[in-house]
Each structure stands twice: as structure tokens, then as C-alpha cells.
C-alpha positions in Angstrom: 44.2 -19.1 -27.4 41.4 -16.8 -26.3 39.1 -15.5 -29.0 36.3 -13.0 -28.7 33.6 -14.1 -31.0 31.3 -11.9 -33.0 28.0 -11.8 -31.2 24.4 -12.1 -32.6 21.5 -10.3 -31.0 17.9 -11.2 -31.6 15.5 -8.2 -31.2 11.7 -8.7 -31.0 8.6 -6.6 -30.7 9.9 -3.6 -32.7 12.5 -2.4 -30.3 13.6 1.0 -31.2 16.1 1.2 -34.1 18.7 3.1 -32.1 19.2 -0.1 -30.2 21.1 -1.5 -33.2 23.9 1.1 -32.9 23.9 1.0 -29.1 24.5 -2.8 -29.1 27.8 -2.2 -31.0 29.2 0.4 -28.8 31.7 -2.1 -27.2 32.3 -4.3 -30.2 30.7 -5.9 -33.3 27.3 -7.4 -32.8 25.1 -8.8 -35.7 21.5 -7.7 -35.1 18.5 -9.7 -36.3 15.0 -8.3 -35.9 11.6 -10.0 -35.9 8.5 -7.9 -35.8 6.1 -8.7 -33.1 6.4 -11.7 -30.8 6.9 -14.9 -32.8 5.1 -18.1 -31.9 6.9 -20.5 -29.7 8.3 -22.8 -32.4 9.8 -19.9 -34.4 11.1 -18.4 -31.2 12.9 -21.6 -30.2 14.4 -21.9 -33.6 15.6 -18.3 -33.8 16.9 -18.1 -30.2 19.1 -21.2 -30.5 22.0 -19.3 -32.0 21.5 -15.8 -30.4 23.9 -14.5 -27.8 21.6 -11.7 -26.7 17.8 -11.5 -26.7 15.9 -8.2 -26.7 12.2 -8.3 -25.9 9.4 -6.1 -24.6 6.3 -7.2 -22.7 4.7 -9.8 -25.0 7.4 -12.4 -25.3 7.7 -14.7 -22.4 10.9 -16.4 -21.5 10.6 -19.5 -19.3 13.0 -22.3 -18.3 12.3 -24.5 -21.4 12.9 -21.7 -23.8 16.2 -20.9 -21.9 17.2 -24.5 -22.3 16.7 -24.2 -26.1 18.9 -21.1 -26.2 22.2 -22.8 -26.0 24.3 -19.8 -27.0 22.3 -17.2 -25.0 24.5 -14.9 -22.8 22.0 -12.2 -21.7 18.5 -10.9 -22.0 17.4 -7.3 -22.4 13.9 -6.3 -21.5 13.3 -3.1 -23.4 10.8 -1.9 -20.9 10.5 -1.4 -17.1 9.0 -4.8 -16.1 10.8 -8.1 -16.1 8.0 -10.4 -15.0 7.8 -11.8 -18.5 11.1 -13.5 -17.8 11.7 -16.4 -15.3 14.5 -14.5 -13.6 15.4 -17.5 -11.3 15.8 -19.9 -14.1 17.8 -17.4 -16.1 20.2 -16.8 -13.1 20.5 -20.6 -12.6 21.8 -20.9 -16.2 24.1 -17.9 -15.8 22.1 -15.6 -17.9 21.7 -12.0 -16.6 18.6 -10.0 -17.3 18.7 -6.3 -17.9 15.9 -3.7 -18.2 15.4 0.0 -18.6 13.7 1.1 -15.3 14.0 4.8 -15.7 13.8 5.6 -19.4 10.0 6.0 -19.7 9.5 7.7 -16.4 8.6 11.0 -17.9 6.2 9.6 -20.5 4.2 7.6 -17.9 4.1 10.5 -15.5 2.8 12.8 -18.2 0.1 10.3 -19.2 -1.1 10.1 -15.6 -1.2 13.8 -15.1 -3.2 14.2 -18.4 -5.6 11.5 -17.2 -6.1 13.3 -14.0 -7.1 16.5 -15.8 -9.3 14.7 -18.4 -11.1 12.8 -15.7 -11.8 15.7 -13.4 -13.3 17.6 -16.4 -15.4 14.5 -17.3 -14.0 14.7 -20.8 -14.5 10.9 -21.6 -18.1 11.0 -20.7 -18.7 14.2 -22.8 -16.7 12.7 -25.7 -18.8 9.5 -25.8 -21.9 11.7 -25.6 -20.9 13.9 -28.5 -20.2 10.8 -30.6 -23.8 9.9 -30.1 -24.9 13.3 -31.2 -25.6 14.7 -27.7 -24.3 18.1 -26.4 -23.4 17.9 -22.7 -22.2 21.4 -22.3 -22.4 21.6 -18.5 -20.0 22.3 -15.6 -21.7 19.7 -13.4 -19.1 17.4 -11.9 -16.2 19.2 -13.7 -13.4 20.5 -11.6 -10.0 22.1 -11.8 -7.2 20.0 -10.4 -5.8 22.9 -8.4 -6.1 22.3 -4.6 -7.3 18.8 -5.2 -5.6 15.9 -3.4 -3.6 13.4 -5.4 -2.6 10.2 -3.7 0.3 8.3 -5.2 0.8 4.6 -4.3 4.5 3.8 -4.9 6.9 6.7 -4.7 9.6 5.5 -7.0 10.9 7.2 -10.1 7.6 7.6 -11.8 5.7 8.4 -8.6 8.2 11.0 -7.5 8.3 12.7 -10.9 4.5 12.8 -11.1 4.4 14.5 -7.7 6.6 17.3 -8.9 4.4 17.8 -12.0 1.3 17.6 -10.0 2.6 20.1 -7.4 3.4 22.5 -10.2 -0.4 22.5 -11.1 -1.2 23.3 -7.5 -2.3 19.8 -6.4 -1.9 18.7 -2.8 0.3 15.5 -3.2 0.2 12.6 -0.8 2.1 9.3 -1.2 2.4 5.9 0.3 5.3 3.5 -0.1 6.4 0.4 1.8 9.9 1.8 2.1 10.8 5.3 3.5 11.1 7.8 0.6 12.3 11.3 0.6 9.4 13.7 -0.3 9.9 16.0 -3.3 8.6 19.5 -2.9 5.6 19.7 -0.6 4.5 16.0 -1.1 3.4 14.4 2.2 4.0 10.7 3.1 1.1 8.8 4.5 1.5 6.1 7.2 -1.0 3.6 5.7 -2.6 2.8 2.5 -6.0 3.1 4.0 -5.3 6.6 5.1 -4.2 7.6 1.6 -7.4 6.0 0.0 -9.7 7.9 2.4 -7.9 11.2 2.0 -7.4 11.7 -1.7 -9.6 12.9 -4.6 -7.5 11.0 -7.1 -5.6 7.8 -6.4 -2.9 6.5 -8.8 -0.8 3.4 -8.7 2.9 3.2 -9.5 4.1 -0.1 -8.1 5.6 -3.3 -9.6 3.8 -6.5 -10.0 4.6 -8.8 -7.0 2.8 -11.3 -4.9 2.3 -8.5 -2.4 0.8 -6.0 -4.9 -1.5 -8.4 -6.7 -5.1 -7.2 -6.4 -4.0 -4.7 -3.9 -6.9 -2.5 -4.9 -10.0 -4.6 -4.6 -13.6 -4.2 -3.4 -12.6 -3.4 0.2 -10.0 -0.8 -0.8 -12.3 0.9 -3.4 -15.0 1.2 -0.7 -12.5 3.1 1.5 -11.9 5.8 -1.2 -13.9 9.0 -1.0 -17.2 9.0 -2.8 -16.7 10.7 -6.2 -12.9 10.0 -6.3 -11.0 8.8 -9.3 -8.8 5.8 -9.7 -5.8 5.5 -12.1 -3.8 2.4 -12.9 -1.1 2.8 -15.5 1.4 0.5 -13.8 0.6 -3.2 -13.9 -2.6 -5.0 -14.9 -2.9 -7.3 -11.8 -2.8 -4.5 -9.3 -6.6 -3.7 -9.5 -9.7 -5.9 -9.4 -11.3 -4.6 -12.6 -14.7 -6.2 -11.8 -14.7 -4.3 -8.5 -13.7 -1.2 -10.2 -16.4 -1.5 -12.8 -19.0 -2.0 -10.1 -17.8 1.1 -8.2 -18.0 3.1 -11.5 -21.5 1.9 -12.4 -22.8 2.5 -8.8 -21.4 6.0 -8.8 -19.2 5.5 -5.8 -16.2 6.4 -8.0 -16.6 9.3 -10.5 -14.1 7.9 -13.1 -11.0 5.9 -13.8 -8.1 5.7 -16.2 -6.7 2.3 -16.9 -3.7 1.5 -19.3 -2.9 -2.0 -18.1 -5.2 -5.0 -17.7 -5.1 -8.5 -16.2 -5.6 -10.1 -19.6 -4.3 -8.2 -22.7 -4.5 -9.1 -26.4 -1.3 -10.7 -27.7 -1.7 -8.9 -31.0 -3.8 -6.2 -32.7 -5.9 -8.8 -34.3 -7.2 -10.2 -30.9 -10.3 -8.6 -29.5 -10.1 -6.8 -26.2 -12.6 -7.6 -23.5 -13.1 -5.9 -20.2 -16.0 -5.0 -17.9 -14.7 -1.4 -18.0 -15.7 -0.9 -21.7 -19.3 -0.1 -20.8 -18.5 2.4 -18.1 -19.0 6.1 -18.7 -16.3 8.4 -17.3 -13.3 6.1 -18.1 -10.1 6.4 -20.1 -9.0 3.1 -21.4 -5.7 2.9 -23.3 -3.8 -0.1 -24.7 -0.7 -0.3 -22.4 0.9 2.8 -23.9 2.2 4.5 -20.8 5.8 4.3 -22.1 4.8 4.4 -25.8 6.3 7.7 -26.9 9.0 8.2 -29.4 11.3 9.7 -26.7 10.7 6.9 -24.2 11.3 4.1 -26.8 14.5 5.7 -28.0 15.8 6.1 -24.4 14.8 2.5 -23.6 16.5 1.2 -26.7 19.8 3.0 -25.8 19.7 2.0 -22.2 18.9 -1.7 -22.5 21.1 -2.2 -25.6 24.0 -0.5 -23.9 23.8 -2.8 -20.9 23.7 -5.8 -23.2 26.8 -4.5 -25.1 28.8 -4.0 -21.9 28.0 -7.5 -20.7 29.0 -9.1 -24.0 32.2 -7.3 -24.3 33.2 -6.5 -20.7 31.2 -8.9 -18.6 29.5 -6.0 -16.7 26.4 -7.0 -14.8 25.8 -3.6 -13.3 21.9 -3.0 -13.2 21.1 -6.6 -13.9 17.9 -7.5 -12.0 18.8 -11.2 -11.3 22.6 -11.2 -11.0 25.4 -10.1 -8.6 26.6 -6.7 -9.8 30.2 -6.6 -11.1 31.6 -3.7 -13.3 35.1 -4.7 -14.3 35.4 -2.0 -16.9 37.1 -2.3 -20.3 39.8 -5.0 -20.7 43.4 -3.9 -21.2 45.0 -4.9 -24.4 46.9 -8.2 -24.2 44.8 -9.5 -21.3 42.2 -12.3 -21.4 39.1 -12.0 -19.2 37.4 -15.1 -17.8 33.8 -14.8 -16.7 32.5 -17.5 -14.4 28.9 -17.4 -12.9 28.9 -20.1 -10.3 27.1 -21.5 -7.3 27.8 -19.5 -4.2 29.9 -22.2 -2.4 33.0 -21.9 -0.3 36.3 -22.1 -2.2 35.2 -21.4 -5.8 37.6 -18.4 -6.2 40.5 -20.5 -4.8 39.7 -23.3 -7.2 39.6 -20.8 -10.1 42.9 -19.3 -9.1 44.4 -22.8 -8.9 43.2 -23.5 -12.4 45.0 -20.2 -13.6 48.2 -21.1 -11.8 48.3 -24.6 -13.3 48.5 -23.2 -16.8 51.2 -20.7 -15.9 49.0 -17.5 -16.3 48.9 -14.6 -13.9 45.8 -12.9 -12.4 46.2 -9.2 -13.1 42.8 -8.2 -11.8 39.9 -10.0 -10.1 36.3 -9.3 -9.1 33.8 -11.4 -7.1 30.3 -10.8 -6.0 27.7 -13.1 -4.6 23.9 -12.8 -4.2 21.9 -15.6 -2.6 22.9 -18.9 -4.2 24.7 -17.2 -7.1 28.3 -16.0 -7.4 29.9 -14.2 -10.3 33.7 -14.2 -10.6 35.6 -12.1 -13.2 39.4 -12.4 -13.6 41.7 -10.6 -16.0 44.7 -12.9 -16.9 48.1 -12.3 -18.4 50.0 -14.9 -20.3 49.2 -17.5 -23.0 46.4 -19.9 -22.2 46.1 -23.4 -23.4 43.3 -24.4 -25.8 41.6 -26.4 -23.0 41.6 -23.6 -20.4 37.9 -22.8 -20.8 37.1 -26.5 -20.4 39.2 -26.5 -17.1 37.2 -23.6 -15.8 33.9 -25.2 -16.7 35.0 -28.4 -14.9 35.6 -26.5 -11.6 33.1 -27.6 -8.9 30.2 -25.1 -8.8 30.8 -23.5 -12.2 27.5 -22.7 -14.0 29.0 -21.5 -17.3 32.2 -19.7 -18.4 33.5 -17.7 -21.3 36.5 -15.8 -22.3 36.9 -12.2 -23.7 40.1 -11.1 -25.3 41.4 -7.6 -24.7 
């Protein structure tokens, strides 16, 4: 009785076109695209029949929107961050969320390194002057990056790659991370954030947005930085107190800054951008484009879409950010796979197997992982299943949702 339906994916915010083909690597998927991020009413109407949703950073998915998405099976964030999605609410409804955490690593690292060079040569300040008709041909305050100290806060994929690139230019690299990380090349770990701030000529942030990192660089932290140092934030908008940063730039304590992300960003190109940093001299301000290269967007499209495809047609939750990781692989021909996200309570797998036994089917393969309050069971079944089998699984105590995939 099992039937694998044709799925529909709704892609927003101009996700790279290569995502369309990647979504169909495991089976047919009808792709519908909407440019930009639609208003709430349109989004609720469009998402009602979608099995997969692809978004970038502007579209916010909360519990109410998830409740309107009755058919939704999975969400793909075609970016690194996932804070635009209520991950807990999605998990509670059995909806895994995927992202592409490594695809734009190189692009962000390159932008950061370019910003270091431009700031240390005081290019923004001189560019603004030449636009006013002034000719600031001077070496005052301009330096090579060689032998300068670069401090990296957050030594993950981007931070580690940046350290390799910077070392190649002759910079002395220091890093601070809350977890022990293996140093690349000659990079040196710092025991404390304060120690890194006081040591380095340039400080750059590469950490996620969490309760712990919000405003992690404020007035006190900026005061601990070396006079004449530079600050770069191309990670998340809420990491730095921009008012304190503007004050430090205007006072001369900091010699410059590069900022690609802001606490409040325009929702569209028609909305005016406001920031106290606009009036500062030696600053590079960019509109959240750290990962906006053709190479990064293509890689993100292929990565996130491929994960959605594997979940729709295999039930794989590997790399999901809010779900137990199960990778059952392709389904063998003739088998039926049952997918059952459930509350992590004793006895669920036994009750699922009882339901299979009651209809005379055989469990050929089975997978179970739990994480916190959530469990995810996958079973490959052999034998004919009655038309009400899915209803029986959904009726099992603890089941959040269930679906079948035919091999």
C-alpha cells in the first residue's frame, strides 16, 4: 500500500539555481521559487502545501508558521546560520533543519583578509577623501600586514582557514576559542579573550550568534584592545556593540573597522540602512555579503539541497542541526521504509515493532537515535502493509509524525 509521493520544494530569497537539480538527485521534486522573502500572508499560503522549504537569512520561521505548514517535512537554510528558524519548535513538530556550514568558508575568509589589508593601508579613509576631491597621498598610518598580529575569535572552519591565509602573508596569528582547537601552521592559542584583545593589532570575530556571544565585544572589551588596533566583524550582527565601536573609532582609540553584519539590517533594498558607523572615517561597511560570491552560493545550493533530497527520499538526518542523526542509506527495492520522529520515552521502538508484527510484516533493518527529548526511528519493512498502517504508527504513544517511503 505504500506510495512515495512526488514532493514540492518552495525556495525563497534567490537560492542558487543549481539547487533545483540537487533537490532531484534522489527522486522527483517539483520546485517553486519566489524571489525575495514574501510577506507573512503570502508565505503562509505558499508554505501550506510545500514538503520542503529553502530559505536564506531574511525569512523567519516560527512556531505559528510551522503550524500553517501542514505538509512540511524539512527546512533547508541555504546559509551558515539557522537562528532565523525556531529550531526547537521545528523539532517538536518532527521537522529537521539543515544548513550549509562549510560552503562559504573560503569566501568569508577572503573578505576578512582583504579587509585587513585595506584597513591597514587606510584605503577607506583615502577613498572617501578622494571622492571629496582631496588627495591624501601619505604613508602616515599605513602599514604592511607582514609581522602584524592577527587575533581570531572563534577558530572554527572560517577562523582556521583565515589563519592559514594570513600566515601565508607573514602575519602572526593568535586565536581564542571556548573549545580546544588544533592550531593550523604557526597559529597560537590564547588562554583568554582579554589576552587576545590586548595582544593583537587586528581582531576579527568568527563565532555564531548565541546567548553567550551576544554583545561579546562591548565598551569594556574594546577598551582592552591596543590603541590603534582594528576590529572586524563579518560573522553575526549582535556580537559587537556598534555604538561602543563608533565611539572608539571617533575617539581614535581604534584606527579602523570592517563590519559586514549589523544588529538591525534592512529587509529589502528599498529600506534605508542606518548605523552610527556610517559617519566614521576608516571603516569598511558592507551589506552582509561575506558569503555572497558565485562560488559560495553555488556550493551552498548544492549542499543544502542535497541534504533535503536525502531526507525526503531516504529519511537521512545526517547534518541536521536540531534532530538526531540517522543515515539509513538508499532503500532496497521492494522494501517500505517507515520514518517516525517521536518523543524520547521508554518502549517506543518496542511499540513500533509490535505494530509491524501485528500486520504480518518483517523488519529487515532498523535505526534509532535519540537526542534530548526527541527520538528518531527508521525501519525498513518487508511484506505487504495494510492501508491503515501509517495511521497505526501515528497512533503509537509518543509518535510526533510518521511517513512511508517505498523502495
